[in-house]
BAFI-3210 file (N, C-alpha, C; in Angstrom, 3 decimals, decimal comma, padded with zeros to 6 digits):
// residues 93
n [1|2|3|4|5|6|7|8|9|10|11|12|13|14|15|16|17|18|19|20|21|22|23|24|25|26|27|28|29|30|31|32|33|34|35|36|37|38|39|40|41|42|43|44|45|46|47|48|49|50|51|52|53|54|55|56|57|58|59|60|61|62|63|64|65|66|67|68|69|70|71|72|73|74|75|76|77|78|79|80|81|82|83|84|85|86|87|88|89|90|91|92|93]
n.u [104,302|103,718|103,080|101,567|102,173|100,331|100,640|099,757|099,061|099,015|098,945|097,645|095,038|094,619|095,446|096,947|100,528|102,340|105,288|108,293|107,179|106,436|107,372|108,055|109,061|111,944|115,499|116,982|119,448|121,809|122,309|120,029|118,438|116,959|117,674|120,335|121,047|122,362|120,697|119,743|117,620|114,742|111,695|108,957|108,855|107,307|106,720|109,344|109,493|109,043|111,128|113,473|112,654|113,236|116,067|116,961|116,571|118,216|120,799|120,340|120,544|123,117|124,600|123,643|125,040|127,772|127,765|127,734|129,843|131,761|131,656|131,810|134,319|135,671|134,823|136,670|138,779|138,510|138,199|140,715|142,338|141,464|142,212|144,816|145,348|144,733|146,313|148,943|148,104|148,074|150,929|152,177|151,014]
n.v [096,922|095,479|096,303|094,895|094,700|094,665|093,268|094,771|096,278|099,520|100,792|098,755|098,473|097,713|094,991|091,966|092,101|091,771|091,154|090,301|090,334|093,045|096,114|098,236|096,555|096,521|096,590|097,588|099,054|100,011|102,492|102,921|106,003|106,541|104,645|103,828|101,547|098,867|098,225|095,865|094,982|093,673|095,170|097,331|100,040|102,315|101,810|102,347|104,995|107,021|106,432|107,149|109,843|110,765|110,250|112,154|114,421|114,661|114,550|116,984|118,774|118,487|119,219|121,795|122,839|122,615|123,987|126,770|126,623|126,552|129,224|130,798|130,509|131,660|134,290|135,081|134,805|136,786|139,271|139,235|139,539|141,938|143,774|143,480|144,787|147,245|148,065|148,110|150,030|152,558|152,396|153,457|155,851]
n.w [083,916|081,126|077,787|075,154|071,702|068,799|065,639|063,483|060,441|059,386|056,903|055,563|055,705|058,770|058,716|059,400|059,736|056,955|056,773|055,365|052,955|052,431|051,388|053,610|055,386|056,923|057,982|060,862|062,232|064,892|067,488|069,787|070,475|073,054|075,035|074,570|074,047|071,809|068,328|066,292|064,583|062,541|061,409|061,013|058,792|059,339|061,977|063,320|062,770|065,023|067,060|065,165|064,847|067,260|067,118|065,141|065,693|068,105|066,860|065,161|067,132|068,127|066,127|065,796|067,998|067,441|065,439|066,842|068,666|066,607|065,322|067,712|067,818|065,573|066,018|068,169|067,050|065,093|066,585|068,117|065,639|065,009|066,831|066,549|064,159|064,958|066,961|065,029|063,343|065,138|065,694|063,232|063,083]
ca.u [103,094|104,460|102,162|101,980|101,983|100,003|101,150|098,650|099,497|098,014|099,119|096,794|093,869|094,958|095,404|098,158|101,640|103,172|106,361|109,220|106,436|106,284|108,450|108,533|109,608|113,233|116,225|117,350|120,980|122,279|121,986|118,689|118,763|116,391|118,393|121,961|121,273|122,554|119,742|119,904|116,535|113,808|110,510|108,246|109,579|106,238|106,963|110,375|109,473|109,282|112,505|114,151|112,580|114,180|117,476|117,173|116,444|119,423|121,661|120,312|120,962|124,686|125,051|123,535|126,079|129,094|128,347|127,655|131,180|132,688|131,146|132,498|136,182|135,847|134,406|137,404|140,026|138,270|138,629|142,523|142,800|141,110|143,115|146,674|145,474|144,460|147,746|149,667|147,810|148,583|152,414|152,303|150,948]
ca.v [096,475|095,453|096,358|093,897|095,478|093,914|093,643|095,150|097,307|100,805|100,875|097,558|098,602|096,948|093,620|091,340|092,424|090,677|091,215|090,312|090,587|094,414|097,134|098,794|095,962|097,085|096,192|098,658|098,766|101,247|102,730|103,489|107,026|106,743|103,835|103,489|100,023|098,437|097,841|095,200|093,689|093,855|095,949|098,089|101,387|102,935|101,722|102,752|106,538|107,899|106,424|108,011|111,312|111,206|110,389|113,145|115,993|114,621|115,114|118,344|119,514|118,444|120,036|123,397|122,982|122,471|125,398|127,778|126,540|127,027|130,696|131,517|130,633|132,603|135,703|135,124|135,127|138,004|139,984|139,142|140,294|143,395|144,177|143,625|145,629|148,471|148,430|148,563|151,404|153,427|152,383|153,796|157,150]
ca.w [083,122|079,497|076,805|073,723|070,502|067,972|064,266|062,634|059,353|059,359|055,395|054,673|056,548|059,968|058,393|059,888|059,146|055,598|057,147|054,290|051,511|052,518|051,293|054,623|056,394|057,016|058,775|061,667|063,001|065,381|068,840|070,581|071,261|074,494|076,297|074,265|073,726|070,367|067,619|065,338|064,106|061,666|061,658|060,087|058,619|059,988|063,392|063,522|063,037|066,439|067,259|064,105|064,868|068,181|066,704|064,170|066,974|068,766|065,750|064,822|068,335|068,065|064,741|066,140|068,936|066,800|064,507|067,834|069,101|065,470|065,254|068,963|067,783|064,559|066,541|069,016|066,014|064,346|067,627|067,991|064,462|064,731|067,987|066,313|063,358|065,497|067,305|064,084|062,788|066,044|065,666|062,176|063,017]
c.u [103,783|103,194|102,607|101,284|101,404|100,406|100,378|099,028|098,639|097,942|098,000|095,490|093,785|095,235|096,733|099,296|101,995|104,694|107,373|108,435|106,296|107,267|108,763|108,944|111,127|114,086|116,777|118,613|121,736|122,114|120,720|119,067|118,119|117,304|119,987|122,251|121,415|121,188|120,134|118,506|115,337|112,276|109,845|108,674|108,524|106,468|107,948|110,682|109,430|110,473|113,780|113,887|113,502|115,742|117,713|117,228|117,480|120,515|121,787|120,651|122,591|125,005|125,077|124,834|127,467|129,114|128,329|129,394|132,056|132,742|131,980|133,966|136,478|135,951|135,838|138,599|140,056|138,725|140,194|143,091|142,631|141,952|144,517|146,709|145,251|145,846|148,883|149,350|148,220|150,181|152,723|152,200|151,816]
c.v [096,526|095,536|095,649|094,389|094,815|094,091|093,815|096,284|098,381|101,021|099,856|097,472|097,743|095,582|093,192|091,753|091,302|090,364|091,160|090,733|092,206|095,037|097,598|098,001|096,026|096,629|097,471|098,330|100,127|101,096|103,561|104,671|107,178|106,002|103,556|102,429|099,588|097,925|096,735|094,248|094,505|094,712|096,668|099,505|102,298|103,010|102,292|104,444|107,385|107,733|106,888|109,338|111,654|111,195|111,657|114,554|115,930|114,993|116,378|119,460|119,566|119,217|121,655|123,895|123,276|123,560|126,328|127,823|127,215|128,949|131,500|131,500|131,785|134,194|135,960|135,545|136,186|139,154|140,218|139,936|141,782|144,462|144,441|144,628|146,962|149,243|148,617|150,029|152,556|153,511|153,306|155,391|157,757]
c.w [081,627|078,365|075,674|072,682|069,243|066,441|063,521|061,598|059,034|058,034|054,765|055,634|057,891|059,786|058,981|059,275|058,038|055,988|055,862|053,199|051,634|052,215|052,553|055,545|056,518|058,016|059,772|062,530|063,624|066,723|069,287|071,218|072,703|075,313|075,743|074,143|071,946|069,819|066,646|065,118|063,055|062,147|060,745|060,262|059,454|061,383|064,030|063,420|064,060|066,748|066,299|064,041|065,870|067,979|066,114|064,795|067,760|067,662|065,257|066,108|068,436|067,176|065,221|067,072|068,454|065,990|065,480|068,114|067,739|065,263|066,609|068,432|066,610|064,912|067,123|068,250|065,620|065,500|067,916|066,706|064,391|065,738|067,489|065,174|063,894|066,112|066,240|063,461|063,979|065,992|064,363|062,146|064,152]
res [m|q|i|e|v|e|a|n|c|p|l|n|n|f|e|p|c|r|k|t|a|c|a|f|f|v|s|m|r|g|t|n|p|n|t|g|a|e|v|d|e|w|g|c|a|v|a|w|l|p|l|l|l|v|e|n|a|q|q|q|r|q|a|g|a|a|v|e|s|f|r|n|e|v|v|k|q|s|d|k|l|m|t|a|a|q|l|q|l|e|v|i|k]
***
C-alpha cells in the first residue's frame, strides 16, 4: 500500500504548499541514507528533516569510529615508545 502525502504546510496553518514562493522550499541533492539511492529533487525543508536527521546520526557514528581508531593507534604507538624508553633505561643501568 502506497500512502499519498498531502502537500499541506504545517507552518501556514496547513494551507496548500506555496512551493517556490516559500523560503523553506529547497533543493536537496545527495544520497538517501536509508536506500542509498541518489536524490535530486525539490521539497519542503520541514519534510526533509527526518531524512537529514538519519544522515546526521550516520555521520556522527562514522566520526566516532574514526576518532576511536585514531585513539587506538596513538595508544599503540605510545606503548611502543614506552617499551623502547624502558629498554634504554635498563641498558644505561
